[in-house]
DOKOLMI-133187 format. One record per residue: residue number from 1; x, y, z of N, C-alpha, C, O in turn. Coordinates in steps of 0.2 Angstrom, whole numbers. Layout:
NODE  num    n_u    n_v    n_w   ca_u   ca_v   ca_w    c_u    c_v    c_w    o_u    o_v    o_w
NODE  NUM      X      Y      Z      X      Y      Z      X      Y      Z      X      Y      Z
...
END
This chain:
NODE  num    n_u    n_v    n_w   ca_u   ca_v   ca_w    c_u    c_v    c_w    o_u    o_v    o_w
NODE    1      4     -6      0      0      0      0      4      6      0      9      7      4
NODE    2      3     11     -5      7     17     -5      5     22      1     -1     21      3
NODE    3      9     26      2      7     31      7      3     37      5      3     38     -1
NODE    4     -2     39      9     -7     44      7     -4     51      7     -6     55      3
NODE    5      0     53     11      2     60     12      9     61     14     12     57     18
NODE    6     12     66     11     19     67     12     20     73     17     24     73     22
NODE    7     16     78     16     17     85     20     13     85     27     15     89     31
NODE    8      8     81     27      4     82     33     -2     87     32     -6     87     37
NODE    9     -2     90     27     -7     95     25    -13     91     21    -11     87     17
NODE   10    -19     93     23    -25     90     20    -25     90     12    -26     85      9
NODE   11    -24     96     10    -25     97      2    -18     96     -1    -16    101     -4
NODE   12    -16     90     -1     -9     89     -5    -10     87    -12    -14     81    -12
NODE   13     -8     90    -17     -9     88    -24     -3     84    -26      3     86    -25
NODE   14     -4     78    -29      1     74    -32      1     75    -40     -4     76    -43
NODE   15      7     76    -43      7     77    -50     12     72    -53     17     70    -51
NODE   16     10     71    -59     14     66    -64     13     68    -71      7     71    -72
NODE   17     17     65    -75     16     66    -83     16     60    -86     19     55    -83
NODE   18     14     60    -92     15     54    -97     17     56   -104     14     61   -106
NODE   19     21     52   -107     23     54   -114     29     58   -115     30     60   -120
NODE   20     34     58   -110     40     62   -111     44     59   -116     47     63   -120
NODE   21     45     53   -116     49     49   -121     47     48   -128     50     44   -132
NODE   22     41     50   -129     38     49   -136     40     53   -142     43     58   -140
NODE   23     40     50   -148     42     54   -154     36     58   -156     37     63   -160
NODE   24     30     56   -154     24     60   -157     19     60   -152     19     57   -147
NODE   25     14     65   -152      9     67   -148     11     71   -142     17     73   -141
NODE   26      6     73   -138      7     78   -133     10     75   -127     10     69   -127
NODE   27     13     79   -122     14     76   -116      8     78   -111      5     84   -112
NODE   28      6     73   -108      0     74   -103      2     75    -96      7     71    -94
NODE   29     -1     79    -92      0     79    -85     -6     79    -81    -12     81    -84
NODE   30     -6     76    -75    -12     76    -71    -10     79    -64     -4     78    -61
NODE   31    -15     82    -60    -14     84    -53    -20     81    -49    -26     81    -52
NODE   32    -19     78    -44    -24     74    -40    -24     76    -32    -18     75    -30
NODE   33    -29     78    -29    -30     79    -22    -34     73    -20    -40     73    -22
NODE   34    -32     69    -15    -36     63    -13    -39     65     -6    -35     69     -2
NODE   35    -44     63     -4    -47     64      3    -43     61      8    -40     56      7
NODE   36    -44     63     14    -40     60     20    -41     53     21    -37     50     25
NODE   37    -47     51     19    -49     44     21    -48     39     15    -50     33     15
NODE   38    -45     42     10    -44     37      4    -39     32      5    -34     32      8
NODE   39    -41     26      3    -36     20      3    -38     16     -3    -44     15     -5
NODE   40    -33     13     -6    -34      8    -12    -27      4    -13    -22      7    -14
NODE   41    -28     -2    -11    -22     -6    -11    -20     -9    -18    -14    -12    -19
NODE   42    -24     -7    -24    -22     -9    -30    -18     -3    -34    -15     -4    -39
NODE   43    -19      3    -31    -16      9    -35     -9      9    -34     -6      8    -29
NODE   44     -6     10    -40      2     10    -40      4     14    -46      0     16    -50
NODE   45     10     15    -47     13     18    -53     10     15    -59      9      9    -60
NODE   46      8     19    -64      4     16    -70      8     11    -74      5      7    -77
NODE   47     14     12    -74     19      7    -78     18      0    -75     20     -5    -78
NODE   48     16      0    -68     16     -7    -65      9    -10    -66      8    -16    -63
NODE   49      5     -7    -69     -2     -9    -70     -4    -12    -77      0     -9    -81
NODE   50     -9    -16    -77    -11    -18    -84    -15    -12    -87    -18     -8    -83
NODE   51    -17    -12    -93    -21     -7    -96    -28     -8    -93    -31     -2    -91
NODE   52    -31    -14    -92    -37    -14    -89    -37    -12    -82    -42     -8    -80
NODE   53    -32    -13    -78    -32    -10    -71    -31     -3    -71    -34      1    -67
NODE   54    -28      0    -76    -27      8    -76    -34     11    -77    -36     16    -74
NODE   55    -38      8    -82    -44     11    -83    -49     10    -78    -54     14    -76
NODE   56    -49      4    -74    -53      3    -68    -51      8    -63    -56     11    -60
NODE   57    -45      9    -62    -43     14    -57    -44     21    -59    -46     25    -54
NODE   58    -44     22    -65    -46     29    -67    -53     31    -65    -54     36    -62
NODE   59    -58     26    -66    -65     27    -64    -65     29    -56    -69     33    -54
NODE   60    -61     25    -52    -61     26    -45    -58     32    -43    -61     36    -39
NODE   61    -53     34    -46    -49     41    -45    -54     47    -46    -55     51    -42
NODE   62    -57     46    -52    -62     52    -54    -68     52    -50    -71     58    -49
NODE   63    -70     47    -47    -76     46    -43    -74     49    -36    -78     52    -32
NODE   64    -68     47    -33    -67     48    -26    -62     53    -24    -62     55    -18
NODE   65    -58     56    -29    -54     61    -28    -57     67    -25    -63     69    -27
NODE   66    -54     71    -21    -57     78    -19    -56     83    -24    -61     87    -25
NODE   67    -51     82    -29    -51     86    -35    -46     83    -39    -41     79    -37
NODE   68    -47     83    -46    -42     81    -51    -42     85    -57    -48     88    -59
NODE   69    -37     85    -61    -37     89    -67    -31     86    -72    -26     83    -69
NODE   70    -33     86    -78    -28     84    -83    -27     89    -88    -31     93    -90
NODE   71    -20     90    -90    -19     95    -95    -13     92   -100    -10     87    -99
NODE   72    -12     96   -106     -8     93   -111     -4     99   -114     -7    104   -115
NODE   73      2     98   -117      5    102   -122      7     98   -128      9     93   -127
NODE   74      5    101   -134      6     98   -140     13     98   -143     17    102   -140
NODE   75     14     94   -148     21     94   -151     24    100   -152     30    101   -150
NODE   76     21    105   -156     24    111   -157     27    115   -151     32    118   -151
NODE   77     23    115   -146     25    118   -139     31    114   -136     35    118   -133
NODE   78     31    108   -137     36    104   -134     43    106   -138     48    107   -135
NODE   79     42    107   -144     48    108   -148     50    115   -147     56    117   -147
NODE   80     46    120   -145     48    127   -143     51    128   -137     56    131   -136
NODE   81     49    124   -132     51    125   -125     55    119   -122     58    120   -116
NODE   82     56    114   -125     59    107   -124     54    103   -119     50    106   -116
NODE   83     56     97   -119     51     92   -116     51     93   -108     46     92   -105
NODE   84     57     94   -105     57     95    -98     52    101    -96     48    101    -92
NODE   85     53    107    -99     49    113    -98     42    111   -100     37    114    -96
NODE   86     40    108   -105     34    106   -107     30    102   -102     24    102   -100
NODE   87     34     97    -99     31     93    -94     29     96    -88     24     95    -85
NODE   88     34    101    -86     32    105    -80     27    110    -81     22    111    -77
NODE   89     27    113    -87     21    118    -88     14    114    -89      9    117    -86
NODE   90     14    108    -91      8    104    -92      6    103    -84      0    102    -83
NODE   91     10    101    -80      8    100    -73      5    106    -70      0    106    -66
NODE   92      8    112    -71      6    118    -69     -1    120    -72     -6    122    -68
NODE   93     -2    118    -78     -9    119    -81    -14    115    -78    -20    117    -77
NODE   94    -12    108    -76    -17    104    -72    -18    107    -65    -24    107    -63
NODE   95    -13    109    -62    -14    112    -55    -19    118    -56    -23    120    -51
NODE   96    -18    122    -61    -23    128    -62    -30    126    -62    -34    130    -60
NODE   97    -31    120    -65    -38    118    -66    -41    115    -60    -47    113    -60
NODE   98    -37    113    -54    -40    110    -49    -46    114    -45    -45    120    -44
NODE   99    -51    111    -43    -57    115    -40    -55    116    -33    -59    120    -30
NODE  100    -50    112    -30    -48    113    -23    -41    116    -24    -37    113    -27
NODE  101    -39    122    -20    -33    124    -20    -28    120    -16    -29    119    -10
NODE  102    -23    118    -19    -18    113    -15    -14    118    -10    -13    123    -11
NODE  103    -13    114     -4     -9    118      1     -1    115      0      3    119      3
NODE  104      0    110     -3      7    107     -4      6    103    -11      1    100    -12
NODE  105     12    103    -14     12     99    -20     18     94    -20     24     96    -18
NODE  106     17     87    -22     22     82    -22     22     80    -30     17     79    -33
NODE  107     28     80    -32     29     79    -39     34     73    -41     39     72    -37
NODE  108     32     68    -45     36     63    -47     42     65    -51     42     70    -55
NODE  109     48     62    -49     54     64    -52     58     69    -48     58     69    -42
NODE  110     63     72    -51     68     77    -48     68     84    -50     72     88    -48
NODE  111     63     86    -55     63     92    -58     56     95    -57     51     92    -59
NODE  112     56    102    -55     50    105    -55     51    113    -54     57    114    -52
NODE  113     47    117    -56     47    124    -55     42    126    -50     36    124    -50
NODE  114     43    131    -46     38    134    -41     32    135    -44     31    138    -50
NODE  115     26    133    -41     20    135    -43     17    140    -38     15    138    -33
NODE  116     17    146    -40     15    152    -36     19    151    -29     25    151    -30
NODE  117     15    152    -24     19    152    -17     18    146    -14     19    145     -7
NODE  118     15    140    -17     14    134    -14     20    130    -14     23    129    -19
NODE  119     22    127     -8     28    123     -7     27    117    -11     21    114    -11
NODE  120     33    114    -13     32    108    -17     38    103    -15     43    106    -12
NODE  121     38     97    -16     43     92    -15     43     87    -21     38     84    -23
NODE  122     49     87    -24     50     82    -29     52     75    -26     56     75    -21
NODE  123     49     70    -29     51     63    -26     52     58    -31     48     57    -36
NODE  124     59     56    -32     61     51    -37     57     45    -36     56     42    -30
NODE  125     54     42    -41     49     36    -41     44     37    -36     41     33    -33
NODE  126     41     43    -36     36     45    -32     29     42    -34     25     41    -29
NODE  127     29     40    -40     22     36    -42     22     29    -39     17     26    -40
NODE  128     27     27    -36     27     20    -33     27     21    -25     28     16    -22
NODE  129     27     27    -23     27     29    -16     21     32    -13     19     31     -7
NODE  130     18     36    -17     12     40    -14      6     40    -18      7     40    -25
NODE  131      1     39    -15     -6     37    -19     -8     43    -24    -10     42    -29
NODE  132     -7     49    -22     -9     55    -26     -5     55    -32     -7     57    -38
NODE  133      2     54    -32      6     54    -38      4     48    -42      4     49    -48
NODE  134      3     42    -39      1     36    -43     -6     38    -46     -6     36    -52
NODE  135    -10     41    -43    -17     43    -46    -16     47    -52    -19     47    -57
NODE  136    -11     52    -51    -10     57    -57     -6     53    -63     -8     55    -68
NODE  137     -2     48    -61      1     44    -66     -4     40    -70     -4     40    -76
NODE  138     -9     38    -67    -14     34    -70    -19     38    -75    -20     37    -80
NODE  139    -20     44    -72    -24     49    -76    -21     51    -82    -23     51    -88
NODE  140    -14     53    -81    -10     56    -87     -9     51    -92    -10     52    -98
NODE  141     -8     44    -90     -7     39    -95    -13     37    -99    -13     36   -105
NODE  142    -19     36    -95    -25     34    -99    -28     39   -103    -30     38   -109
NODE  143    -27     46   -101    -30     51   -105    -25     52   -111    -28     54   -117
NODE  144    -19     51   -110    -14     52   -116    -16     46   -121    -16     47   -127
NODE  145    -16     40   -118    -18     34   -122    -24     35   -126    -24     33   -132
NODE  146    -29     38   -123    -35     39   -127    -34     44   -133    -37     43   -138
NODE  147    -30     49   -132    -29     54   -137    -25     50   -143    -26     52   -148
NODE  148    -20     46   -141    -16     43   -146    -20     38   -150    -19     38   -156
NODE  149    -25     35   -147    -29     30   -151    -34     34   -156    -35     32   -161
NODE  150    -36     40   -153    -40     45   -157    -36     47   -164    -39     47   -169
NODE  151    -30     50   -163    -26     52   -168    -24     47   -173    -22     48   -179
NODE  152    -23     40   -170    -22     35   -174    -26     34   -180    -25     32   -186
NODE  153    -33     36   -180    -38     36   -185    -36     41   -191    -37     39   -196
NODE  154    -32     46   -189    -30     51   -194    -24     48   -198    -23     49   -204
NODE  155    -19     45   -194    -13     42   -197    -12     35   -195     -7     34   -191
NODE  156    -16     30   -198    -16     23   -195     -9     20   -197     -7     15   -194
NODE  157     -5     23   -202      1     19   -204      6     20   -198     11     16   -199
NODE  158      6     24   -193     11     24   -188      9     20   -182     13     19   -178
NODE  159      3     17   -182      1     12   -177      1     15   -170      3     11   -165
NODE  160     -1     21   -169     -1     24   -163     -6     21   -158     -5     22   -152
NODE  161    -11     18   -160    -16     15   -156    -12      9   -152    -14      8   -146
NODE  162     -7      7   -154     -3      2   -151      3      4   -147      4      3   -142
NODE  163      7      8   -151     14     10   -149     13     17   -145     18     19   -141
NODE  164      8     21   -145      6     27   -142     11     32   -143     12     37   -139
NODE  165     15     32   -149     20     37   -150     27     36   -148     31     40   -149
NODE  166     28     30   -144     35     29   -142     39     26   -148     37     24   -153
NODE  167     46     27   -147     50     25   -152     51     18   -153     57     15   -153
NODE  168     46     14   -155     46      7   -157     49      6   -164     49     11   -168
NODE  169     51      0   -166     53     -1   -172     48      0   -178     50      3   -183
NODE  170     42     -2   -176     37      0   -181     35      7   -182     34      9   -188
NODE  171     36     11   -177     35     18   -177     40     21   -181     39     25   -186
NODE  172     47     20   -180     52     23   -184     52     20   -191     54     24   -196
NODE  173     50     14   -192     50     12   -199     44     16   -203     46     18   -209
NODE  174     39     17   -200     34     21   -203     36     29   -204     34     31   -209
NODE  175     40     31   -200     42     38   -201     47     38   -207     47     43   -211
NODE  176     51     33   -207     56     33   -213     52     32   -219     54     35   -225
NODE  177     47     29   -219     43     28   -226     38     33   -227     38     35   -233
NODE  178     35     36   -222     30     41   -224     31     48   -222     28     53   -223
NODE  179     37     49   -218     39     56   -216     35     57   -209     32     53   -206
NODE  180     36     64   -207     33     66   -201     26     69   -202     25     72   -207
NODE  181     22     69   -196     16     72   -196     16     78   -192     21     79   -189
NODE  182     10     82   -192     10     88   -187     10     86   -180     12     90   -176
NODE  183      9     79   -178     10     77   -172     17     75   -169     18     74   -163
NODE  184     21     74   -174     28     72   -172     32     78   -169     31     84   -171
NODE  185     36     77   -165     41     81   -161     47     82   -165     51     78   -165
NODE  186     47     88   -169     53     89   -174     60     90   -170     65     89   -173
NODE  187     59     92   -164     66     93   -160     68     86   -157     74     86   -155
NODE  188     65     81   -158     67     74   -156     71     70   -162     70     72   -168
NODE  189     75     66   -160     78     62   -165     73     56   -168     73     51   -165
NODE  190     70     58   -173     65     54   -176     67     47   -179     64     42   -179
NODE  191     73     48   -182     77     43   -186     84     43   -183     87     48   -181
NODE  192     87     37   -184     94     36   -182     98     40   -187    103     44   -185
NODE  193     96     40   -194    100     44   -199     95     50   -201     91     48   -205
NODE  194     96     56   -199     91     61   -200     94     66   -204     90     71   -206
NODE  195    100     66   -207    103     71   -210    100     73   -217     99     79   -219
NODE  196     97     68   -220     94     69   -227     87     67   -226     83     67   -231
NODE  197     84     67   -220     77     66   -219     73     72   -221     74     77   -219
NODE  198     68     70   -225     63     76   -227     57     75   -223     53     71   -224
NODE  199     56     80   -219     50     81   -215     44     82   -219     44     86   -224
NODE  200     38     79   -217     32     80   -221     29     87   -219     32     91   -215
NODE  201     23     88   -220     20     94   -218     19     94   -211     16     99   -208
END
């Protein structure tokens, strides 16, 4: 069972992102405030869960959280400010949307920028230690997966419904054959040999 609270303050928001290492699609982030009586022994880092478990837990989180929000930054914004800044900004955007103002913020990883005057703590592997960060990881992952399945209908040749935009062999093969789409991150190394690569529209 993961821990419920780090700071001892009631309205503690957990933040996490999904999609940092992808070649295509947005980076998604979520912020979650759980009630003080929340418990769930199945909730864990989204990477440790099956797809079915993630979607089952998403329903629980959305129903039982004191507040939650999801935000994203698209590929052009990622290219403009880099993926680290985009990940942090998307977390800030999620925090902006919370219906309950957090008193403290805990963030998965080791990098974050101050959010207003609210104190925060970064926690390496926090999505496997604290319930609110795990909940945020589940929301960010599932909402991002939904988005990638949707845009797969526009560009089925890249197999995003399955690879979700990650640098799999089939994804790189499709980029080499068909070029890049507006959803691809131009600042990323899309191909191993990119010197003569002709980007699409």
